[in-house]
C-alpha positions in Angstrom: 119.0 89.7 105.1 117.3 88.5 101.9 114.0 88.0 103.7 114.2 91.6 105.0 114.8 92.7 101.4 111.8 90.7 100.1 109.6 92.3 102.8 110.8 95.7 101.9 110.0 95.1 98.2 106.6 93.7 99.0 105.6 96.8 101.0 106.8 99.1 98.2 104.6 97.1 95.9 101.7 97.6 98.2 102.4 101.4 98.1 102.0 101.2 94.3 98.5 99.6 94.8 97.5 102.4 97.3 98.7 105.0 94.8 96.5 103.4 92.1 93.5 103.3 94.5 94.1 107.0 95.4 94.4 108.0 91.7 91.2 106.2 90.9 89.5 107.8 93.9 90.3 111.2 92.6 89.4 110.2 89.0 93.1 110.5 88.1 92.8 114.3 88.7 90.0 115.1 86.4 87.9 116.4 89.3 90.5 119.0 90.1 91.4 120.1 86.6 88.4 119.4 84.3 89.7 121.7 81.5 92.7 119.5 80.8 92.3 117.2 77.9 91.4 113.6 78.8 94.4 112.3 77.0 96.7 113.4 79.8 94.5 111.6 82.4 94.7 108.4 80.4 98.5 108.6 80.6 98.4 109.2 84.3 95.9 106.3 84.8 97.9 104.0 82.6 101.0 104.6 84.5 99.4 104.2 87.9 97.6 101.0 86.8 100.6 99.4 85.0 103.1 100.0 87.9 101.6 97.5 90.4 100.5 95.1 87.7 103.9 94.9 86.0 105.8 94.7 89.3 103.7 91.6 90.3 105.9 89.7 87.7 109.0 90.3 89.8 110.0 87.0 91.3 110.5 88.4 94.8 107.0 89.9 94.9 105.4 86.6 93.7 107.5 84.6 96.2 106.5 86.9 99.0 102.8 86.7 98.0 103.0 82.9 97.9 104.8 82.8 101.3 102.2 84.9 102.9 99.4 82.9 101.4 100.9 79.6 102.6 102.3 80.5 106.0 100.4 83.6 107.4 96.9 84.1 108.6 95.0 86.3 106.1 92.0 88.3 107.4 89.5 86.7 105.0 86.6 88.7 106.3 88.3 92.1 105.6 89.2 91.0 102.1 85.6 89.7 101.5 84.1 92.9 102.7 86.5 95.0 100.7 85.4 93.2 97.5 81.7 93.4 98.5 81.8 97.1 99.0 83.9 97.6 95.9 81.2 95.6 93.9 78.4 97.7 95.4 80.3 100.9 94.5 80.8 99.6 90.9 77.1 98.8 90.6 76.2 102.4 91.6 78.8 103.9 89.3 78.3 101.9 86.2 74.5 101.2 86.4 75.0 97.4 86.6 72.3 94.9 87.7 70.6 96.1 90.9 71.4 99.7 90.3 67.8 100.8 90.8 67.8 99.4 94.4 71.0 101.4 95.3 70.4 104.7 93.6 66.9 106.0 94.1 67.7 109.5 92.7 70.2 110.2 90.0 71.7 113.1 92.0 72.9 110.8 94.7 74.7 108.3 92.5 78.1 109.8 93.3 77.3 109.9 97.0 76.3 106.2 97.1 79.5 105.3 95.2 81.7 107.2 97.6 79.9 105.9 100.6 80.6 102.3 99.4 84.2 103.0 98.5 85.0 104.3 102.0 84.4 100.9 103.8 86.2 99.2 101.0 89.3 101.2 101.5 88.9 100.9 105.3 88.8 97.1 105.0 92.0 97.2 102.8 93.7 99.4 105.4 92.7 97.0 108.2 94.1 94.1 106.2 97.4 96.0 105.7 97.6 97.0 109.4 96.9 93.4 110.4 99.7 92.1 108.2 102.1 94.7 109.5 101.3 94.0 113.1 102.0 90.3 112.5 105.4 91.2 110.9 106.3 93.3 113.9 105.4 90.5 116.3 107.7 88.1 114.3 110.5 90.6 114.3 110.2 91.2 118.1 110.5 87.5 118.8 
């Protein structure tokens, strides 16, 4: 029963991460309500960022992460590709080294960034589905 509780808490924790990614993807809401002062968006962003980061300090979450790392197969390629595409999106958004090769015209900067974030989120979703499928297999045994 305790293992089931730890799994439940782990998946709730992953929901916090997805909410943070969603919030970041919509610029914390600034795109929809540009007239609202930035102070409010900083509060929203702080809350959505702090929630998954602070909950990682819960012992059950850390234990579940360690257990998964030690005893379960991790789709390394999905995670590698997620970080790769996230890095490319970050280069396009923040004009880092190599920006001139990604963004030929300034008007397409947002398009390039979004096009790179889509495969990143897809890779993260595939990782999540892979882990859930493995859990279901174990429960059905």
